[in-house]
C-alpha positions as CSV (number, residue, x, y, z in Angstrom):
1,M,85.9,95.3,104.9
2,K,89.1,94.8,103.1
3,S,90.3,97.9,101.3
4,S,91.8,98.3,97.9
5,A,95.0,99.3,99.6
6,C,95.1,95.9,101.2
7,D,94.7,94.2,97.8
8,E,97.8,96.1,96.6
9,M,99.6,95.3,99.9
10,H,99.0,91.6,99.4
11,L,101.1,91.8,96.2
12,L,103.8,93.7,98.1
13,I,103.8,91.1,100.8
14,Q,104.5,88.4,98.3
15,A,107.3,90.5,96.7
16,D,108.8,91.1,100.2
17,I,108.8,87.3,100.9
18,D,110.5,86.8,97.6
19,G,113.2,89.4,98.5
20,E,112.2,91.7,95.7
21,L,111.6,94.9,97.6
22,R,114.0,97.7,98.5
23,P,114.5,98.2,102.2
24,A,112.3,101.3,102.4
25,E,109.5,99.4,100.6
26,A,109.9,96.4,102.9
27,A,109.8,98.7,105.9
28,G,106.5,100.1,104.7
29,V,105.1,96.6,104.3
30,A,106.2,95.7,107.8
31,A,104.6,98.8,109.3
32,H,101.3,98.1,107.5
33,V,101.2,94.4,108.6
34,E,101.7,95.4,112.2
35,Q,98.5,97.5,112.1
36,C,96.4,95.2,109.8
37,A,95.3,91.8,111.0
38,D,94.0,90.7,107.6
39,C,97.3,91.5,105.9
40,R,99.2,89.9,108.8
41,K,97.2,86.7,108.2
42,V,98.0,86.8,104.5
43,Q,101.7,87.2,105.3
44,D,101.6,84.2,107.6
45,E,99.9,82.1,105.0
46,L,102.3,83.1,102.3
47,L,105.3,82.5,104.5
48,A,104.0,79.0,105.4
49,L,103.4,78.3,101.7
50,S,106.8,79.5,100.7
51,Q,108.5,77.4,103.3
52,R,106.4,74.3,102.4
53,I,107.4,74.7,98.7
54,R,111.1,75.0,99.6
55,M,110.9,71.9,101.8
56,E,108.6,69.6,99.7
57,A,108.7,70.7,96.1
58,T,110.4,68.3,93.7
59,R,113.0,70.0,91.5
60,H,114.3,68.8,88.2
61,R,117.2,70.2,86.2
62,A,116.3,71.2,82.6
63,P,117.7,68.9,79.9
64,D,120.6,70.1,77.8
65,S,118.2,70.1,74.8
66,L,116.1,72.8,76.4
67,H,119.1,74.9,77.1
68,A,120.2,74.6,73.4
69,M,116.7,75.5,72.2
70,L,116.6,78.6,74.4
71,R,120.0,79.7,73.2
72,D,118.9,79.2,69.6
73,M,115.7,81.1,70.1
74,A,117.4,84.0,71.9
75,S,119.9,84.3,69.0
76,R,117.2,84.4,66.4
77,A,114.3,86.2,68.1
78,P,115.4,89.8,67.6
79,S,115.9,89.5,63.9
80,D,112.8,87.5,63.4
81,A,110.6,89.7,65.5
82,M,111.6,93.1,64.0
83,P,110.5,94.3,60.6
84,K,113.1,95.0,58.0
85,A,112.0,98.6,57.6
86,P,109.1,100.7,58.8
87,A,107.5,100.9,55.4
88,Q,107.1,97.1,55.3
89,I,104.8,97.1,58.3
90,V,101.7,97.9,56.2
91,T,102.4,95.4,53.4
92,M,100.5,92.1,53.3
93,P,103.6,89.9,53.6
94,Q,104.6,91.8,56.7
95,R,101.1,91.5,58.1
96,R,101.3,87.7,57.7
97,R,104.7,87.6,59.2
98,I,104.0,89.5,62.5
99,P,101.7,86.8,64.0
100,A,104.4,84.2,63.3
101,A,107.0,86.3,64.9
102,S,104.8,87.0,67.9
103,F,104.1,83.3,68.2
104,G,107.8,82.6,68.1
105,L,108.5,85.1,70.8
106,G,105.6,83.9,72.9
107,F,106.9,80.3,72.7
108,A,110.3,81.5,73.6
109,L,109.0,83.3,76.7
110,A,107.0,80.2,77.7
111,A,110.1,78.1,77.3
112,C,112.1,80.6,79.3
113,L,109.5,80.4,82.1
114,A,109.6,76.6,82.0
115,W,113.3,76.7,82.2
116,F,113.2,78.9,85.2
117,L,110.7,76.8,87.0
118,V,112.4,73.4,86.5
119,L,115.9,74.6,87.4
120,P,116.7,74.5,91.1
121,Q,117.0,78.1,92.5
122,P,119.6,78.9,95.1
123,R,118.2,78.5,98.6
124,D,119.6,81.9,99.6
125,A,118.5,83.8,96.6
126,G,117.4,87.2,97.8
127,L,118.8,86.8,101.3
128,P,121.0,89.8,101.2
129,E,118.1,92.0,100.3
130,S,115.9,90.4,103.0
131,I,118.6,90.8,105.7
132,V,119.1,94.5,104.9
133,S,115.3,95.0,104.8
134,A,115.0,93.4,108.3
135,H,117.8,95.6,109.6
136,V,116.2,98.8,108.2
137,H,112.8,97.8,109.6
138,A,114.4,97.2,113.0
139,L,116.0,100.7,113.0
140,Q,112.5,102.2,113.2
141,P,111.5,103.4,116.7
142,G,110.3,100.6,118.9
143,H,111.4,97.8,116.6
144,L,115.1,97.2,117.4
145,M,115.0,95.1,120.5
146,D,112.6,92.8,122.3
147,V,115.0,92.5,125.3
148,V,117.2,95.4,126.2
149,S,120.3,94.5,128.2
150,T,124.1,94.8,128.0
151,D,124.4,91.5,129.9
152,Q,124.9,88.4,127.7
153,H,123.6,86.3,130.6
154,T,120.3,88.1,130.4
155,V,120.0,88.2,126.6
156,K,120.9,84.6,126.0
157,P,118.3,83.1,128.5
158,W,115.7,85.4,127.0
159,F,115.8,83.4,123.8
160,D,115.3,80.1,125.6
161,G,111.8,78.7,124.8
162,K,111.2,81.3,122.1
163,L,113.4,79.6,119.5
164,P,114.0,75.9,118.7
165,F,117.8,76.6,118.9
166,A,120.1,78.3,121.3
167,P,121.9,81.3,119.6
168,P,125.4,82.1,120.9
169,V,125.3,85.6,122.6
170,K,128.6,87.3,123.2
171,D,129.5,90.7,124.7
172,L,132.2,92.6,122.8
173,A,132.3,95.7,125.0
174,S,136.1,95.5,125.5
175,Q,136.5,95.4,121.7
176,G,134.3,98.4,121.1
177,F,131.1,96.6,120.2
178,P,129.0,96.5,123.4
179,L,125.9,94.2,123.5
180,A,122.6,96.2,123.6
181,G,120.0,93.5,123.5
182,G,118.2,91.1,121.1
183,R,114.9,90.3,119.4
184,L,113.2,87.6,117.3
185,D,113.0,88.0,113.6
186,Y,111.9,86.1,110.5
187,V,114.0,86.4,107.4
188,Q,112.9,84.7,104.2
189,G,111.7,81.5,105.8
190,H,114.2,81.5,108.6
191,T,113.2,82.1,112.2
192,A,116.2,84.1,113.4
193,A,117.8,85.4,116.5
194,A,118.9,89.0,116.1
195,M,121.7,90.2,118.5
196,V,122.0,93.9,118.6
197,Y,125.4,95.6,119.2
198,R,126.5,99.3,119.3
199,H,129.6,100.9,117.8
200,G,129.6,104.6,118.6
201,L,126.4,105.9,117.0
202,H,126.0,102.9,114.8
203,V,124.0,99.7,115.2
204,V,125.5,96.4,114.3
205,E,123.1,93.4,114.0
206,L,124.0,89.7,114.0
207,F,121.3,87.4,112.6
208,A,121.6,83.7,113.4
209,W,119.7,80.5,112.6
210,P,120.5,76.8,112.2
211,E,122.0,75.7,108.9
212,P,123.7,72.3,108.6
213,G,126.9,72.1,106.6
214,A,130.6,72.7,106.7
215,S,131.9,75.9,108.2
216,T,132.7,78.7,105.8
217,A,134.8,81.8,106.0
218,P,133.1,85.2,106.1
219,S,132.2,86.7,102.7
220,A,131.3,90.3,102.3
221,G,128.7,92.3,100.3
222,S,126.7,95.4,100.3
223,Q,123.1,96.4,99.6
224,D,121.5,99.8,99.4
225,G,124.3,101.4,101.4
226,Y,124.5,98.7,104.1
227,N,127.4,96.3,104.5
228,Y,127.1,92.7,105.5
229,L,129.3,89.7,106.2
230,R,127.9,86.2,106.1
231,W,129.4,82.9,107.2
232,R,128.5,79.4,108.6
233,Q,129.9,78.1,111.8
234,D,129.0,75.2,114.2
235,G,125.9,74.3,112.2
236,M,124.5,77.9,112.1
237,S,124.3,80.6,109.5
238,F,125.4,84.1,110.6
239,W,124.8,87.5,109.0
240,A,126.3,90.7,110.4
241,V,124.9,93.8,108.9
242,S,125.4,97.5,109.6
243,D,126.1,100.9,108.0
244,V,129.5,100.9,109.6
245,S,132.5,100.8,107.3
246,P,133.6,97.4,105.8
247,P,136.8,97.4,108.0
248,D,134.8,98.1,111.1
249,L,132.3,95.4,110.3
250,A,135.2,93.0,109.5
251,S,136.6,93.8,113.0
252,F,133.3,93.1,114.6
253,V,133.1,89.7,112.9
254,A,136.7,88.8,113.7
255,D,136.3,89.8,117.3
256,W,133.0,87.8,117.6
257,R,134.5,84.7,116.0
258,G,137.6,84.9,118.1
259,T,135.7,85.3,121.4
């Protein structure tokens, strides 16, 4: 029988898919899902629904009139909603005024929600959090690699037949980033190849999945103490993430791109 803990976990699974959890929380969700078939089924269904919405939902940009109305409401709501002085709260005029203010605020909130729903959201919103969460989860014992090998000619064929694309696997041992292996991962609607590299005592992961569009230069960021570099190249999206220093991660990416 499904437990109340699973009911709460279903909400956390949805938040994880939306990229709203911190890495430690996401790791807890992943650990639970691995042990609970019911929650794993819920996760699969929510992931499928999320992907279908992104692929099939019709999006419309809110009209300028709605933007203007929201700005006007935002500028007036605080003064309209708050009483002039505490003593006025118990007077009859103030009693009549509170429902009107509440209605105005409620309408403004509803309008804000409508504005959020009709405006197109960035496709990669929440991806940095999801990438870091996947990396942190992988660092748990037994999760880092599905195939363990320092030979790129072993790792690359391992992905064949498991993915609908062929990820580029490179060995950077001579540059100080030896290949350690790889695994399959799923990051916010993307079935990804994760190539695992070592740098001293640190782990550097390179996530890759198909993404059409022009090539882009690497752009850097950080999340919860982890650094990442993202770029698009040859019709694929790449994310390198690690707890190494930003210069070391930049060296890894430069060496990988130059090999």
